[in-house]
TILUM-594955 format. One record per atom (N, C-alpha, C): residue in three letters; x, z, y. Coordinates in pm, whole numbers, padded with zeros to 5 digits, always signed. Atoms other than C-alpha are relative to their C-alpha. Layout:
N
alaXZY
...
END
This chain:
188
met+00003+00004-00110
met+00051+00030+00016
met+00033-00018+00144
leu-00065+00000-00186
leu+00104-00032+00381
leu+00033+00091-00002
ser-00076-00154-00048
ser+00277+00243+00487
ser-00105-00019+00194
his+00091+00002-00166
his+00060+00351+00825
his+00069-00071+00108
asn-00069+00079-00092
asn+00392+00248+01049
asn-00052-00105-00012
arg-00049+00160+00094
arg+00431-00130+00919
arg-00180-00054+00072
arg+00129+00036+00016
arg+00036-00127+00958
arg+00000-00037+00233
his+00065-00037-00181
his+00039-00042+01395
his+00129-00153+00049
leu-00182+00067-00062
leu+00437-00153+01492
leu+00007-00123-00004
val+00030+00092+00045
val+00351-00501+01412
val-00023-00113+00125
lys+00073+00110-00075
lys+00108-00638+01676
lys+00029+00046+00180
ile-00044-00034-00114
ile+00323-00450+01973
ile+00066-00178+00155
his+00000+00141-00133
his+00361-00846+02182
his-00112+00053+00033
gln+00127+00018-00013
gln-00021-00791+02206
gln-00015+00039+00161
gly-00035-00008-00194
gly+00149-00586+02605
gly+00044-00162+00024
gly-00055+00130-00011
gly+00277-00949+02591
gly-00071-00110+00097
asn+00120+00128+00013
asn-00049-01146+02589
asn-00068+00044+00093
tyr+00073-00040-00068
tyr-00247-00936+02806
tyr+00040+00017+00128
gly-00032+00053-00096
gly+00035-00913+03074
gly+00012-00142+00057
leu+00007+00258-00069
leu+00020-01368+03159
leu-00140+00050+00017
gln+00147+00038-00001
gln-00388-01294+03070
gln-00017+00053+00174
phe+00058-00012-00102
phe-00361-01073+03399
phe+00058-00079+00075
trp-00037+00036-00110
trp-00125-01135+03587
trp+00099-00179+00078
leu-00038+00169-00039
leu-00037-01557+03544
leu-00038-00034+00120
pro+00029+00113-00082
pro-00185-01695+03831
pro+00088+00054+00133
gln-00045-00055-00105
gln-00045-01404+04096
gln+00147-00032-00015
ile-00139+00097+00023
ile+00302-01532+03936
ile-00022-00142+00033
ile-00015+00104-00015
ile+00207-01861+03969
ile-00024-00012+00150
lys+00013-00086-00160
lys+00091-01777+04371
lys+00067+00006+00078
asn-00061-00047-00053
asn+00377-01593+04382
asn+00148-00173+00056
thr-00103+00118-00048
thr+00647-01911+04317
thr-00029-00124-00002
leu-00006+00101+00035
leu+00486-02206+04319
leu-00144-00048+00147
thr+00020+00114-00130
thr+00181-02262+04584
thr-00093+00146+00069
gln+00117-00065-00066
gln-00048-02045+04772
gln-00148-00066+00017
asp+00136+00050-00001
asp-00330-02266+04754
asp-00112+00025-00134
gln+00111-00078+00149
gln-00606-02062+04510
gln-00057-00162-00094
phe+00073+00072+00100
phe-00736-02387+04347
phe+00133-00094-00075
ser-00086+00014+00031
ser-00426-02544+04302
ser+00075+00120-00136
val-00067-00151+00060
val-00300-02207+04120
val-00117+00027-00099
gly+00112+00022+00075
gly-00617-02225+03952
gly+00035-00132-00128
leu+00003+00102+00104
leu-00520-02552+03787
leu+00120+00018-00064
leu-00117-00030+00108
leu-00169-02497+03720
leu-00026+00132-00108
ser+00016-00073+00121
ser-00324-02155+03510
ser-00009-00074-00117
met+00079+00056+00151
met-00480-02398+03239
met+00105-00084-00025
ile-00127+00135+00100
ile-00086-02573+03181
ile+00043+00128-00121
pro-00049-00077+00113
pro+00008-02300+02960
pro-00061+00046-00104
trp+00091-00062+00240
trp-00311-02202+02714
trp-00054-00130+00020
gly+00081+00126+00078
gly-00405-02554+02693
gly+00202-00047-00137
phe-00095-00009+00070
phe-00062-02562+02598
phe+00064+00064-00152
thr-00043-00149+00091
thr-00041-02254+02414
thr-00108-00035-00141
ala+00087+00054+00106
ala-00402-02415+02235
ala+00033-00101-00103
ile-00119+00122+00120
ile-00178-02706+02038
ile+00088+00120-00023
ala-00087-00059+00030
ala+00074-02483+01977
ala-00032+00099-00125
met+00072-00176+00059
met-00151-02161+01804
met-00024-00169-00098
val+00067+00069+00107
val-00345-02434+01616
val+00139-00064-00100
leu-00065+00027+00097
leu-00023-02609+01462
leu+00127+00098-00049
ile-00030-00187+00116
ile+00142-02249+01392
ile-00089+00004-00060
gly+00106-00022+00137
gly-00147-02175+01200
gly-00018-00105-00084
arg-00004+00126+00107
arg-00183-02475+01046
arg+00149-00021-00072
his-00149+00017+00108
his+00166-02494+00919
his+00015+00178-00090
ser+00007-00129+00087
ser+00161-02107+00775
ser-00093-00001-00024
asp+00093+00028+00047
asp-00179-02173+00665
asp+00032-00082-00122
arg-00078+00145+00114
arg-00015-02497+00400
arg+00124+00075-00042
thr-00136-00065+00019
thr+00320-02293+00404
thr-00017+00170-00115
gly+00048-00153+00150
gly+00142-01955+00244
gly+00109+00095+00100
glu-00074-00079-00091
glu+00424-01830+00497
glu-00092+00063+00086
arg-00014-00071-00115
arg+00337-01573+00725
arg+00132+00090+00118
cys-00130-00074-00050
cys+00650-01358+00832
cys+00032-00028+00120
tyr-00040+00028-00128
tyr+00797-01588+00974
tyr-00107-00091+00209
his+00146+00025-00060
his+00451-01748+01144
his-00017+00097+00113
ile+00033-00126-00074
ile+00461-01432+01282
ile+00134-00001+00170
ala-00049-00014-00125
ala+00773-01359+01461
ala+00123-00104+00053
ile-00162+00069-00087
ile+01007-01642+01557
ile-00143-00050+00099
pro+00083+00000-00085
pro+00675-01707+01774
pro-00008+00035+00094
ala+00017-00109-00110
ala+00656-01382+01949
ala+00165-00009+00015
ala-00160+00028-00061
ala+01054-01426+01957
ala+00034-00110+00086
ala-00029+00071-00170
ala+01017-01754+02165
ala-00109+00065+00104
gly+00108-00051-00097
gly+00722-01573+02338
gly+00115+00095+00082
gly-00064-00113-00056
gly+00979-01281+02440
gly+00124-00124+00053
leu-00096+00106-00093
leu+01262-01605+02536
leu-00053-00038+00116
gly+00155+00087-00109
gly+00926-01775+02780
gly+00049+00130+00089
leu+00010-00128-00077
leu+00922-01397+02912
leu+00162-00004+00116
ala-00213-00037-00022
ala+01339-01319+02945
ala-00023-00165+00123
ile-00081+00139-00062
ile+01399-01707+03096
ile-00125-00008+00156
ser+00070-00025-00134
ser+01070-01662+03404
ser+00036+00151+00064
ala-00065-00138-00097
ala+01251-01347+03476
ala+00164+00005+00122
ile-00141-00024-00093
ile+01572-01514+03613
ile-00051-00005+00135
pro+00029-00004-00112
pro+01619-01467+03960
pro+00030-00126+00044
gly-00039+00133-00053
gly+01604-01733+04175
gly-00096-00110-00137
ile+00044+00150+00056
ile+01455-01985+03913
ile-00180-00104+00030
ser+00081+00026-00019
ser+01229-02251+04004
ser-00112+00009-00107
gly+00118-00022-00023
gly+00856-02239+04049
gly-00062-00070-00160
thr+00076+00148+00101
thr+00826-02579+03820
thr+00037+00062-00174
phe-00042-00052+00061
phe+01089-02407+03559
phe-00065+00167-00033
gly+00104-00098+00022
gly+00864-02076+03563
gly-00108-00062-00027
leu+00072+00042+00092
leu+00620-02242+03447
leu-00021+00016-00219
ile-00061+00060+00218
ile+00738-02410+03109
ile+00068+00128-00049
ala-00018-00091+00061
ala+00915-02077+03046
ala-00129+00114-00045
leu+00146-00083+00059
leu+00523-01902+03069
leu-00054-00063-00097
ser+00107+00077+00105
ser+00376-02142+02887
ser+00099+00010-00152
ile-00074-00079+00113
ile+00661-02083+02650
ile-00059+00128-00083
ala+00075-00049+00055
ala+00568-01754+02613
ala-00145-00004-00049
cys+00123-00095+00039
cys+00214-01725+02603
cys-00048-00081-00130
ala-00041+00016+00104
ala+00264-02005+02355
ala+00042+00139-00127
gly-00047-00137+00089
gly+00496-01769+02139
gly-00139+00136-00032
val+00047-00156-00019
val+00270-01429+02238
val-00113-00036-00119
val+00077+00096+00064
val-00017-01640+02087
val-00054-00017-00140
ser+00004-00007+00119
ser+00075-01749+01809
ser+00007+00032-00113
ala-00043-00156+00127
ala+00220-01466+01661
ala-00143+00060-00002
ser+00070-00116+00004
ser-00099-01290+01713
ser-00141-00085-00139
ser+00166+00054+00137
ser-00365-01574+01475
ser+00074-00073-00143
ser+00023-00064+00121
ser-00111-01524+01236
ser+00067+00123-00069
phe-00051-00147+00041
phe-00022-01215+01231
phe-00178+00084-00101
trp+00132-00100+00084
trp-00437-01112+01101
trp-00011-00036-00100
ser-00037+00027+00124
ser-00349-01276+00769
ser+00036+00100-00062
leu-00083-00103+00110
leu-00132-00961+00692
leu-00071+00078-00089
pro+00119-00109+00046
pro-00400-00679+00667
pro-00042-00053-00135
thr+00037+00044+00147
thr-00574-00905+00356
thr+00127-00009-00069
leu-00113+00091+00112
leu-00235-01019+00224
leu+00054+00169-00075
tyr-00066-00159+00077
tyr-00137-00561+00149
tyr-00087+00011+00047
leu+00141-00143+00020
leu-00494-00389+00166
leu-00020-00052-00050
ser+00094-00031+00066
ser-00751-00369-00058
ser-00092-00071+00098
ser+00106+00000-00100
ser-01088-00538+00095
ser+00005+00132+00127
thr+00071-00083-00129
thr-01199-00171+00222
thr+00104+00036+00106
ala-00144-00002-00071
ala-00853-00081+00289
ala+00030-00089+00131
ala+00032+00128-00066
ala-00844-00411+00513
ala-00044+00006+00124
ala+00105-00018-00196
ala-01152-00326+00714
ala+00024+00093+00067
ala-00018-00106-00108
ala-01044-00014+00829
ala+00167-00054+00054
gly-00100+00058-00092
gly-00622-00153+00902
gly-00015-00039+00104
ile-00003+00078-00139
ile-00778-00369+01140
ile-00045+00075+00073
ala+00038-00010-00102
ala-01024-00169+01306
ala+00110+00107+00063
met-00041-00209-00103
met-00752+00163+01333
met+00167-00187+00113
ile-00041+00100+00021
ile-00525-00243+01410
ile-00066-00018+00172
asn-00002+00080-00126
asn-00730-00379+01672
asn+00010+00176+00132
ser-00028-00077-00155
ser-00728-00020+01859
ser+00127+00031+00039
ile-00110+00019-00064
ile-00419+00037+01862
ile+00052-00113+00132
gly-00092+00118-00112
gly-00303-00328+02029
gly-00055-00004+00091
asn+00009-00076-00124
asn-00560-00248+02285
asn+00074+00055+00059
leu-00099-00024-00085
leu-00331-00042+02453
leu+00091-00093+00023
gly-00069+00144-00028
gly-00155-00344+02451
gly-00053-00021+00196
gly+00072+00001-00110
gly-00456-00381+02703
gly+00025+00095+00123
gln-00012-00034-00060
gln-00372-00113+02908
gln+00209+00018+00017
phe-00088-00053-00029
phe-00042-00087+02856
phe+00127-00175+00133
gly-00055+00122-00074
gly+00120-00480+02976
gly-00070-00030+00145
pro-00015-00031-00125
pro-00088-00515+03266
pro+00085+00099+00155
leu-00040-00098-00117
leu-00002-00169+03365
leu+00180-00054+00081
val-00137+00016+00025
val+00361-00260+03320
val+00065-00113+00082
ile-00074+00157-00079
ile+00407-00593+03525
ile-00081+00059+00152
gly+00109-00054-00082
gly+00110-00416+03792
gly+00152+00138+00094
phe-00005-00083-00090
phe+00396-00116+03860
phe+00117+00018+00051
phe-00180+00040-00049
phe+00765-00295+03837
phe-00060-00139+00186
ser-00003+00088-00111
ser+00599-00605+04093
ser-00059+00102+00121
thr+00002+00001-00107
thr+00442-00338+04309
thr+00150+00099+00083
arg-00056-00086-00023
arg+00719-00075+04286
arg+00148-00055+00071
phe-00035+00092+00018
phe+01006-00345+04273
phe-00031-00145+00136
his-00029+00084-00029
his+00851-00594+04426
his+00012-00165-00057
ser-00014+00116+00079
ser+00899-00861+04190
ser-00070+00057-00182
thr+00102+00010+00117
thr+00763-00926+03850
thr+00102-00071-00138
ala-00122+00014+00126
ala+01158-00981+03671
ala-00052+00122-00042
leu-00056-00063+00063
leu+01194-00651+03510
leu-00162+00041-00092
ala+00078+00053+00093
ala+00823-00685+03383
ala+00038-00067-00114
met-00067+00093+00080
met+00891-00966+03228
met+00065+00004-00142
val-00135-00054+00112
val+01218-00834+03051
val-00125+00084-00057
thr+00066-00095+00118
thr+01040-00538+02945
thr-00073-00054-00086
leu+00028+00047+00135
leu+00774-00739+02751
leu+00043-00054-00122
ala-00100+00111+00157
ala+01020-00962+02561
ala+00056+00125-00041
gly-00080-00090+00073
gly+01141-00675+02499
gly-00047+00052-00126
leu+00123-00019+00126
leu+00812-00596+02331
leu-00030-00091-00169
cys+00021+00098+00124
cys+00772-00918+02158
cys+00153-00023-00075
trp-00055-00027+00051
trp+01098-00875+02039
trp+00063+00073-00063
leu+00009-00110+00043
leu+01096-00578+01894
leu-00118-00014-00141
ser+00071+00081+00157
ser+00754-00734+01692
ser+00071-00081-00059
ser-00061+00101+00086
ser+00965-01011+01570
ser+00064+00099-00082
leu-00128-00112+00136
leu+01244-00726+01417
leu-00066+00020-00108
ile+00072-00163+00096
ile+00955-00476+01286
ile-00044-00148-00106
asn+00054+00155+00071
asn+00775-00869+01107
asn+00086+00021-00137
ile-00135+00076+00038
ile+01126-00953+00982
ile+00045+00107-00096
ile-00052-00145+00089
ile+01203-00598+00836
ile-00084+00042-00108
phe+00086-00101+00100
phe+00913-00532+00701
phe-00080-00101-00069
phe+00121+00073-00044
phe+00714-00824+00626
phe+00058-00153-00111
arg-00056+00103+00017
arg+00973-01069+00504
arg+00000-00054-00200
his+00072+00030+00140
his+00884-01044+00134
his-00167+00049-00042
arg+00195-00001+00021
arg+00518-01154-00014
arg-00017+00124-00077
pro+00047-00083+00092
pro+00333-00841-00145
pro-00015-00035-00116
ala+00019+00007+00193
ala+00286-00762-00516
ala-00172+00003+00060
val+00094+00059+00019
val-00031-00844-00631
val-00086+00134-00001
lys+00082-00181-00059
lys-00307-00586-00491
lys-00092+00016-00118
gln+00150-00086+00101
gln-00554-00337-00739
gln-00080-00046+00073
END
């Protein structure tokens, strides 16, 4: 049976996801354009790229039956995108590309992640595990935006916040590789 810590720690990349969802338009406004309509249009780019990447990565994961690296690699790529977006003086265009990679990585990791509970837990335990994962994962909904807001207000930059969220993505990737690289034994 999957240990208590394994079930919950792998979803920590959710902080990056929520941070991007809430702050992406503001980041675009600060780096590319002040025009609200243009901010809305430019905000669509990362999510359009994410939709395509998520389908392709999810399909490949289903076709191969491999889950660990279909979570770990996108989470690490999401962290890389967040870290690149934090580079001081990066142009708005390259920042948008980096944030597109970040969005695609974080969301694609989540799409493959949800196959793990039923792989490692019996049906009853999987239901309870999914509920617990959602409860803990939703803390990212509180933590991600707060981190960006705190660092933005305190240091007048989102760079440190993006590096912090990148670290969460990389930690999630590492935890997935450590705990889930081997396929589970047949469930009882």
